[in-house]
C-alpha positions in Angstrom: 21.4 7.7 -71.6 19.4 10.7 -72.8 16.1 9.0 -71.9 17.3 8.3 -68.4 18.4 11.9 -67.9 15.0 13.1 -69.1 13.2 10.7 -66.7 15.4 11.9 -63.8 14.6 15.6 -64.6 10.9 14.7 -64.8 11.1 13.0 -61.4 12.7 16.0 -59.8 10.0 18.2 -61.3 7.3 15.9 -59.8 9.1 16.0 -56.4 9.1 19.8 -56.4 5.4 19.9 -57.5 4.3 17.5 -54.7 6.3 19.5 -52.1 4.8 22.7 -53.3 1.3 21.3 -53.0 2.0 20.1 -49.4 2.0 16.4 -50.4 4.6 13.8 -49.4 7.3 13.4 -52.0 7.3 10.1 -54.0 10.5 8.1 -54.0 11.7 5.9 -56.9 14.2 3.1 -56.9 14.4 -0.5 -55.6 11.1 -2.1 -54.7 9.4 1.3 -54.8 9.1 0.9 -58.6 6.6 -2.0 -58.7 3.8 0.6 -59.2 0.1 0.5 -58.5 0.3 1.7 -54.9 -1.5 4.6 -53.4 -1.7 6.0 -49.8 -2.0 9.3 -47.9 0.1 10.4 -45.0 -2.1 12.1 -42.4 -2.1 14.7 -40.9 1.2 15.8 -42.6 4.3 14.4 -44.0 6.7 16.8 -42.1 6.8 18.3 -38.7 9.0 19.5 -35.9 10.4 17.2 -33.2 8.3 14.1 -32.7 6.0 13.3 -35.6 3.1 10.8 -35.6 1.6 9.8 -38.9 -1.4 7.7 -39.9 -1.3 6.0 -43.3 -4.5 5.7 -45.3 -4.6 3.1 -48.2 -6.2 4.4 -51.4 -6.0 1.3 -53.6 -9.4 -0.2 -54.3 -9.8 -3.8 -53.5 -6.4 -4.0 -51.9 -5.4 -7.0 -49.8 -2.6 -7.7 -47.3 -1.6 -4.1 -47.3 1.4 -3.4 -45.1 4.0 -0.7 -44.5 7.7 -0.5 -43.8 8.1 2.8 -41.9 11.9 3.3 -42.5 12.8 1.6 -45.8 16.2 1.5 -47.3 15.6 1.4 -51.1 18.9 -0.5 -51.6 17.6 -3.6 -49.7 15.0 -6.3 -50.3 12.1 -5.7 -47.9 10.9 -8.2 -45.4 7.2 -8.8 -45.0 5.5 -5.4 -44.4 3.7 -5.1 -41.0 0.0 -4.3 -41.2 0.4 -1.5 -38.7 -0.5 1.9 -40.3 0.5 4.3 -37.5 4.0 5.3 -36.5 5.8 7.9 -34.4 9.2 9.3 -35.6 11.2 10.7 -32.7 14.5 11.5 -34.3 15.4 14.2 -36.8 15.7 13.0 -40.4 14.1 12.0 -43.7 12.4 8.6 -43.8 11.0 6.5 -46.6 7.7 4.6 -46.2 7.2 1.6 -48.4 3.7 0.4 -49.1 3.2 -3.3 -50.2 0.0 -5.1 -51.1 -1.9 -6.8 -53.8 -5.1 -6.1 -55.8 -6.9 -8.3 -58.3 -4.1 -10.9 -58.1 -1.3 -8.3 -58.8 1.2 -6.9 -56.3 1.8 -3.2 -55.9 4.1 -0.9 -54.1 4.7 2.8 -53.5 7.3 4.8 -51.6 6.8 8.2 -50.0 9.0 10.3 -47.7 8.3 11.9 -44.3 10.6 14.5 -42.8 11.2 15.2 -39.1 12.4 18.8 -38.7 14.6 20.4 -36.0 12.6 21.9 -33.1 15.3 22.6 -30.5 15.7 26.1 -29.2 18.0 28.4 -31.1 21.2 29.0 -29.2 21.4 32.8 -28.5 22.8 35.1 -25.9 21.8 38.6 -24.7 24.0 41.5 -23.8 22.8 44.8 -22.5 24.7 48.1 -22.8 23.9 51.0 -20.5 20.6 49.4 -19.5 18.8 50.4 -22.7 20.6 48.8 -25.6 20.1 45.0 -26.3 22.4 42.9 -28.4 21.3 39.4 -29.4 23.9 37.0 -30.8 22.7 33.9 -32.7 25.0 30.9 -32.6 26.1 29.7 -36.0 25.5 26.0 -35.5 23.5 23.0 -36.9 20.3 24.1 -35.1 20.4 27.6 -36.6 21.2 26.2 -40.0 18.3 23.8 -39.9 15.6 26.5 -39.8 14.4 28.5 -42.8 14.6 31.7 -40.7 14.7 32.9 -37.1 12.3 35.3 -35.5 13.4 37.7 -32.7 10.6 39.3 -30.7 11.8 42.4 -28.9 8.8 42.8 -26.7 5.1 43.8 -27.0 5.8 47.4 -27.9 8.8 46.8 -30.1 7.8 44.3 -32.8 9.9 41.5 -34.3 13.0 41.0 -36.4 13.3 38.2 -39.0 16.8 37.0 -39.3 17.8 35.0 -42.4 20.8 32.9 -43.1 23.8 34.9 -44.3 23.0 38.0 -42.3 25.1 39.2 -39.3 24.8 36.9 -36.3 24.4 39.9 -33.9 21.3 42.1 -34.0 20.4 44.9 -31.7 17.5 47.0 -30.5 17.5 50.3 -28.5 14.9 50.9 -25.8 13.6 54.0 -24.1 12.8 52.3 -20.8 13.3 48.9 -19.1 14.2 46.1 -21.4 11.5 43.3 -21.5 12.1 39.6 -22.0 13.2 38.9 -25.6 12.3 35.7 -27.4 14.2 33.9 -30.2 12.5 31.1 -32.2 13.5 29.1 -35.3 10.8 28.7 -38.0 10.0 27.1 -41.3 8.4 28.8 -44.2 5.5 26.4 -44.8 5.5 24.2 -41.7 6.1 24.2 -37.9 8.2 26.2 -35.5 10.8 25.3 -33.0 10.8 25.8 -29.2 11.1 29.4 -27.9 14.3 30.6 -26.2 13.5 33.3 -23.6 16.3 35.8 -23.0 15.8 37.7 -19.7 17.6 41.0 -18.8 18.5 39.5 -15.4 20.4 36.7 -17.0 22.2 38.9 -19.6 25.9 38.3 -19.8 27.0 41.9 -18.9 23.7 43.4 -17.6 23.8 45.3 -14.3 20.4 43.6 -13.8 22.4 40.5 -13.1 24.2 42.1 -10.2 22.1 40.7 -7.4 22.4 39.5 -3.8 22.3 35.7 -3.5 22.6 35.3 0.3 22.5 37.3 3.5 23.0 35.8 7.0 22.8 37.7 10.3 25.5 36.6 12.7 25.1 36.3 16.4 27.6 39.1 16.9 25.6 41.6 14.8 27.6 41.3 11.6 26.0 40.4 8.3 27.6 37.9 6.0 26.9 38.7 2.3 27.2 36.8 -0.9 26.4 38.4 -4.3 27.2 38.0 -8.0 28.8 41.1 -9.7 30.4 41.9 -13.0 34.0 42.3 -13.8 34.9 45.9 -14.3 31.5 47.2 -12.9 31.9 49.1 -9.7 29.4 47.9 -7.0 28.9 49.4 -3.6 27.1 47.7 -0.6 24.5 49.5 1.4 22.4 48.5 4.5 19.2 50.1 5.7 17.4 50.5 9.0 13.8 51.8 8.9 14.1 52.8 5.2 17.3 54.8 5.6 20.3 53.4 3.8 23.9 53.9 4.7 27.0 52.9 2.9 29.2 50.1 4.2 32.2 51.6 2.4 32.6 48.2 0.7 33.1 48.5 -3.1 34.0 45.7 -5.5 34.4 45.3 -9.3 34.6 41.5 -9.7 32.1 39.0 -11.0 32.8 36.8 -7.9 33.8 39.3 -5.1 34.0 36.5 -2.5 32.4 36.4 0.9 31.9 39.8 2.4 30.9 40.9 5.9 29.1 44.1 7.0 30.6 45.0 10.3 28.7 48.0 11.7 27.9 46.9 15.2 24.4 46.0 14.3 21.8 44.5 16.7 21.0 40.9 15.6 17.5 41.3 17.1 16.6 44.1 14.6 15.7 43.8 11.0 17.9 45.3 8.3 17.8 45.6 4.5 20.8 45.2 2.2 21.1 46.3 -1.4 23.8 46.8 -4.1 24.4 50.0 -6.1 26.3 49.6 -9.4 27.7 52.0 -11.9 25.6 52.1 -15.0 26.8 54.2 -18.0 27.4 57.3 -15.9 24.4 56.6 -13.6 23.5 54.3 -10.7 21.6 51.0 -10.7 20.1 49.5 -7.5 19.8 45.8 -7.0 16.8 44.2 -5.4 16.7 44.7 -1.7 17.0 41.6 0.6 15.8 41.8 4.3 17.4 40.1 7.2 15.5 37.6 9.4 15.1 37.6 13.2 14.3 34.4 15.1 13.1 34.2 18.7 13.3 30.9 20.5 11.8 30.3 24.0 12.3 27.1 26.0 9.1 25.9 27.6 8.3 22.7 29.5 9.5 19.9 27.2 9.2 22.1 24.0 10.7 25.1 22.3 8.5 27.9 20.9 9.8 29.6 17.8 8.7 32.9 16.2 10.2 35.0 13.4 9.5 38.2 11.4 7.4 38.2 8.3 9.6 38.6 5.2 9.2 42.2 4.0 8.7 41.7 0.2 5.7 39.3 -0.1 5.9 39.3 -3.9 9.3 37.7 -3.9 8.6 35.2 -1.1 8.8 31.5 -1.8 9.0 29.7 1.5 10.5 29.6 5.1 12.8 26.8 6.1 13.3 26.1 9.8 16.7 24.6 10.5 17.6 22.6 13.6 21.3 21.7 14.0 21.7 22.7 10.3 19.0 20.3 9.1 15.6 21.5 7.7 12.9 20.1 10.0 9.9 22.1 8.8 8.9 24.2 5.7 6.3 26.9 5.5 4.7 27.9 2.2 2.8 31.0 3.4 4.5 34.3 4.2 2.1 34.7 7.1 3.2 31.5 8.9 5.7 32.9 11.5 5.2 30.6 14.5 5.9 27.0 15.3 6.5 24.8 18.4 9.1 22.1 18.3 7.9 19.2 20.6 10.1 16.4 19.2 13.0 17.0 21.7 15.3 15.1 24.0 15.6 16.2 27.6 18.3 18.6 28.8 19.8 18.9 25.3 21.0 22.1 23.4 19.5 22.8 20.0 20.6 25.4 17.4 17.8 27.0 15.3 17.8 29.2 12.2 15.0 30.5 10.0 15.7 30.9 6.3 13.5 33.0 4.0 13.7 31.7 0.4 12.9 34.3 -2.3 13.0 34.3 -6.0 16.6 35.5 -6.0 18.1 35.1 -2.6 18.2 33.3 0.7 18.1 35.2 4.0 19.3 33.5 7.2 18.6 34.6 10.7 21.2 34.6 13.4 21.5 31.1 15.0 19.8 30.7 18.4 21.0 28.1 20.8 18.3 26.8 23.3 18.4 24.1 25.9 15.3 22.2 26.8 14.0 22.3 30.4 12.0 19.4 31.7 10.6 18.6 35.2 9.8 15.1 36.5 6.5 13.9 35.0 3.4 14.3 37.1 1.5 11.3 38.5 -1.1 10.0 36.0 -4.6 10.8 37.3 -6.8 10.1 34.3 -7.1 6.6 33.0 -9.6 3.9 32.2 -9.7 0.1 31.7 -12.2 -1.8 29.6 -12.9 -5.5 29.5 -12.9 -6.5 25.8 -14.0 -9.6 24.0 -11.5 -12.4 23.5 -9.9 -12.2 26.9 -8.4 -8.8 26.5 -8.3 -5.6 28.6 -7.8 -2.2 27.0 -6.2 0.6 29.0 -6.4 4.2 28.0 -4.3 6.8 29.6 -4.3 10.6 29.5 -0.8 12.3 29.7 -0.8 15.8 30.9 1.0 18.2 33.2 4.7 18.9 33.5 7.5 16.7 32.3 6.1 15.6 28.9 8.6 15.1 26.1 8.3 14.0 22.4 9.6 10.5 23.2 8.5 8.6 26.2 7.9 5.2 27.8 4.4 4.5 29.2 4.8 1.7 31.8 1.8 -0.5 32.4 1.7 -3.0 35.3 -0.9 -5.6 36.2 -1.8 -7.6 39.3 -4.8 -9.9 40.1 -7.3 -8.0 42.2 -6.5 -8.3 45.9 -2.8 -8.9 45.2 0.0 -6.3 45.5 2.3 -8.3 43.2 2.2 -5.9 40.2 4.3 -6.9 37.2 5.1 -4.9 34.0 3.1 -6.0 30.9 4.0 -3.2 28.5 7.0 -3.6 26.2 10.3 -1.7 26.1 9.8 2.0 25.2 6.1 1.8 24.9 4.8 4.8 22.9 1.1 4.1 22.9 -1.5 5.5 25.4 -4.1 2.9 24.3 -2.6 -0.3 25.6 -4.1 -3.7 24.9 -3.4 -6.5 27.4 -4.1 -9.9 25.7 -2.6 -12.2 28.2 -5.5 -12.3 30.7 -8.6 -14.5 31.6 -11.3 -11.9 31.8 -14.1 -14.4 32.3 -12.7 -15.8 35.5 -10.5 -13.1 37.1 -10.5 -9.4 37.9 -7.3 -7.6 37.2 -5.9 -4.3 38.5 -3.7 -1.9 36.4 -1.4 1.0 37.3 0.6 3.4 35.1 3.8 5.4 35.2 5.2 7.9 32.7 9.0 8.0 31.9 10.1 10.9 29.7 13.3 11.1 27.6 15.5 12.5 30.4 14.7 9.8 31.7 12.6 11.0 34.6 9.7 8.9 35.9 6.4 9.7 37.6 5.1 7.8 40.6 2.6 5.1 39.8 -1.0 6.0 39.4 -3.7 4.6 41.7 -4.8 1.2 40.5 -7.8 0.7 38.3 -9.4 -2.8 38.4 -11.7 -4.6 35.9 -15.3 -5.5 36.5 -16.7 -8.9 35.6 -20.4 -8.6 34.5 -22.7 -11.7 34.4 -26.3 -12.1 33.4 -29.3 -14.2 34.4 -32.6 -14.2 32.5 -33.9 -11.3 34.6 -30.9 -9.5 36.1 -27.3 -8.3 35.8 -24.7 -8.9 38.5 -21.0 -8.0 38.8 -18.2 -8.5 41.2 -18.5 -6.4 44.3 -14.8 -5.8 45.0 -14.0 -2.0 44.8 -12.3 -1.3 41.5 -10.4 1.8 42.9 -8.2 2.1 45.9 -9.1 5.8 46.2 -12.7 4.8 46.7 -15.8 4.2 44.5 -18.2 7.0 43.7 -20.9 5.1 41.8 -21.8 2.6 39.1 -23.8 3.1 35.8 -25.5 0.5 33.7 -24.9 1.4 30.1 -27.8 0.1 28.0 -27.6 0.2 24.2 -30.1 -0.9 21.6 -30.2 -0.2 17.9 -33.3 2.0 18.0 -33.0 4.0 21.2 -29.2 4.4 21.2 -27.2 4.4 24.5 -28.4 5.4 27.9 -26.5 5.5 31.2 -28.6 4.3 34.2 -27.2 5.2 37.6 -27.4 2.5 40.2 -25.3 4.0 43.0 -23.2 1.4 44.8 -25.4 -1.6 44.0 -23.7 -4.5 42.3 -26.8 -5.9 40.6 -29.5 -4.6 38.4 -33.0 -6.1 37.7 -34.0 -5.9 34.1 -37.3 -4.3 33.3 -38.4 -7.0 30.9 -41.7 -5.3 30.1 -39.8 -2.3 28.6 -37.2 -4.3 26.7 -39.3 -4.3 23.5 -36.6 -4.4 20.9 -34.8 -7.5 19.7 -31.3 -6.9 20.8 -29.7 -5.1 23.7 -26.2 -4.8 25.2 -25.3 -3.9 28.7 -22.0 -2.7 30.3 -21.1 -1.5 33.7 -19.2 1.7 34.2 -17.6 2.5 37.6 -16.6 6.0 38.6 -13.8 6.7 41.1 -14.4 9.3 43.7 -11.9 11.7 42.0 -13.9 11.4 38.8 -10.8 10.8 36.7 -10.5 7.0 36.9 -13.0 4.8 35.1 -13.5 1.1 34.8 -15.7 -0.5 32.1 -16.9 -4.1 32.4 -17.2 -6.6 29.6 -20.2 -6.2 27.2 -23.2 -8.5 27.7 -25.5 -8.9 24.7 -29.2 -9.6 25.6 -32.0 -10.6 23.3 -35.6 -11.5 23.8 -35.5 -15.2 22.9 -37.7 -17.2 25.2 -36.0 -18.8 28.2 -37.6 -21.7 30.1 -36.1 -23.0 33.4 -37.3 -26.4 34.6 -35.6 -28.3 37.4 -34.2 -31.8 36.9 -35.6 -33.0 40.2 -37.9 -32.0 43.1 -38.6 -33.4 46.6 -42.2 -32.9 47.8 -41.5 -33.9 51.4 -42.9 -30.8 53.1 -39.7 -29.2 54.1 -40.5 -26.0 52.0 -37.4 -26.5 50.0 -37.8 -27.7 46.4 -41.2 -29.1 47.2 -42.8 -28.2 43.9 -42.1 -28.7 40.2 -42.0 -25.0 39.2 -41.4 -23.6 35.8 -39.9 -20.1 35.2 -39.6 -18.3 31.9 -39.2 -15.0 30.2 -40.3 -13.6 26.9 -43.2 -16.0 26.8 -46.6 -15.0 25.4 -48.5 -18.3 26.0 -47.6 -21.5 27.8 -48.8 -25.1 28.3 -47.1 -28.0 30.2 -48.0 -31.7 30.4 -46.4 -34.2 32.8 -46.6 -38.0 32.0 -45.9 -41.1 34.0 -43.9 -44.0 32.5 -47.1 -45.4 30.9 -47.8 -42.1 29.0 -50.7 -41.1 31.2 -51.0 -37.4 32.0 -50.5 -36.8 35.7 -50.4 -33.0 35.6 -51.3 -30.3 33.1 -51.5 -26.5 33.1 -51.5 -23.5 30.8 -50.5 -21.1 33.6 -46.7 -20.8 34.3 -47.4 -19.9 37.9 -49.0 -23.3 38.5 -46.7 -25.9 40.0 -47.1 -29.7 40.4 -47.0 -30.8 44.0 -46.2 -34.4 43.2 -49.8 -35.7 43.7 -52.1 -37.5 41.4 -55.8 -36.8 42.2 -54.7 -35.9 45.8 -52.6 -39.0 46.3 -48.8 -38.9 46.5 -47.3 -40.0 43.2 -44.7 -42.8 43.3 -41.1 -41.7 43.2 -39.3 -42.0 39.9 -38.8 -40.3 36.6 -41.6 -38.4 34.8 -41.5 -36.8 31.4 -42.8 -33.4 30.5 -43.6 -31.5 27.4 -44.1 -27.7 27.0 -45.8 -25.8 24.2 -44.8 -22.1 24.0 -45.5 -19.1 21.9 -42.8 -16.4 22.3 -43.3 -12.6 22.2 -42.8 -12.6 18.5 -45.6 -15.1 18.0 -43.2 -17.9 17.2 -43.8 -21.4 18.5 -41.2 -23.0 20.8 -41.2 -26.4 22.5 -39.2 -28.0 25.2 -39.4 -31.5 26.6 -37.4 -33.6 29.1 -37.5 -35.7 32.3 -37.8 -34.8 36.0 -37.0 -37.0 39.0 -39.5 -37.1 41.8 -37.7 -38.0 45.0 -39.5 -39.3 48.2 
């Protein structure tokens, strides 16, 4: 028995020594006593709040080393995981068991880690006469967990160390304004807890806490007021105009004095300032001043223009909130943002607006303004264009302007085949897009006309625009042609040929009222071109764009299937036509393979004679050998019928 007692005392001595040296305490008992183990706990064995530890094995030649991070010494351990990192998130003392083997012998060792309290110390601040601060520390488990508590009275006033057993209320006298006071729990040889900041404004009985929370200007010139006072402290309400304050003769001595109204026949279109004056140890203490807001609302065509005053104290400003029918529709973060136009409106409807200035302490509401929108009938649409797109689609683009525009609308699009007056609506219900795509058309075979009408939210509708018709562009090897029907009922001003290539960009080539355009093949030197026709209405506001034609410089050879050399001057010769050809050779053969005609000049034509004698009617074969403008060979062969 004596031996066991001596061992216990020696163990306690070792625990104290390790703790004093900053090392993790070794734990005895259970499977901790196998011996032979060794490991370090990094970076520390104790800390505040969440504690993450890394375990470093120190046993030479160790194998299968594992750790149980929260071991109960009264139990038999399971297999120890090989993970050597762990985070403890709850307060408490934990035992770490190391298990492993070395040189065929098992070993173990237990050490403790401790997670310390780190929560804020519960403390309250009271202020007497504006210069005397009393801090009361709560006698609870958080306070008892720390070794001591440090109270910082402010930069010029130093600190106070509070120790367990001392009075729970400590005080400090000041000669001027009381700063923020901090309270923090600490440990002698380790970490510190979170800081509790005690502000004079939030002190339990400080006149600093007597502040205005809300002011609202009423439409009749009264100001509704809400503030927080102190029981037993006399507080009087003042209002100011141009820096001169007057009493309202309203005096209260309650913490919650209720809703108050300043009724002094004020002008709701003017700005005023409100403040509180409270008794303070024989003197007076002013609250922060809160200014009123003034909102102006002007009904314009389909929209409402709103403007308000800039909040007086920029340092306290947080944001403006614009309310419409008691719902915030827009927030402004800059004190200089004092204008906005509301365009998302319904026709002939009344709206109620207020502007609210949010500050660090209070909210200031303007008087409510009721405004009714005014909207005229929409004007006729005069600016629009239609474009033939690939994939049998026509795109229509419309410009909406003039009177009668509202935030919500219906753009009505109607279509008819050119030459017909049977227009039918192709836009959906409540169409809200001004770029409309009509995909139900056959652009390669038919020209279509479109007209547009605008219906606002009243609903009032404009008359239909003048029709705009599509243009169908076709190409031959040497020219462009398009339909000659007038695309505008108001009259055609001119056409442009829009030529685009990768190197030179886009150019508009005016062609007047012509409906064809001969390509200048000698100047088409690049590989790939595109062409489009643009038509201008006489008003200059309506445009029609044709489909896009891509044109490249691949060689094109045209050889007829038959010719009739009968002297009637019609199709008497076998003529070859081609473009983008650098060199050319043609050979014509009879059915026995004999050459009956041959030439390397494309302008030459076979007249149907062989050595001056009419060749017999029938089929002849031909073969061409061509070099294109890119020096690439190209060949074409076939048959031609000679008819007598």
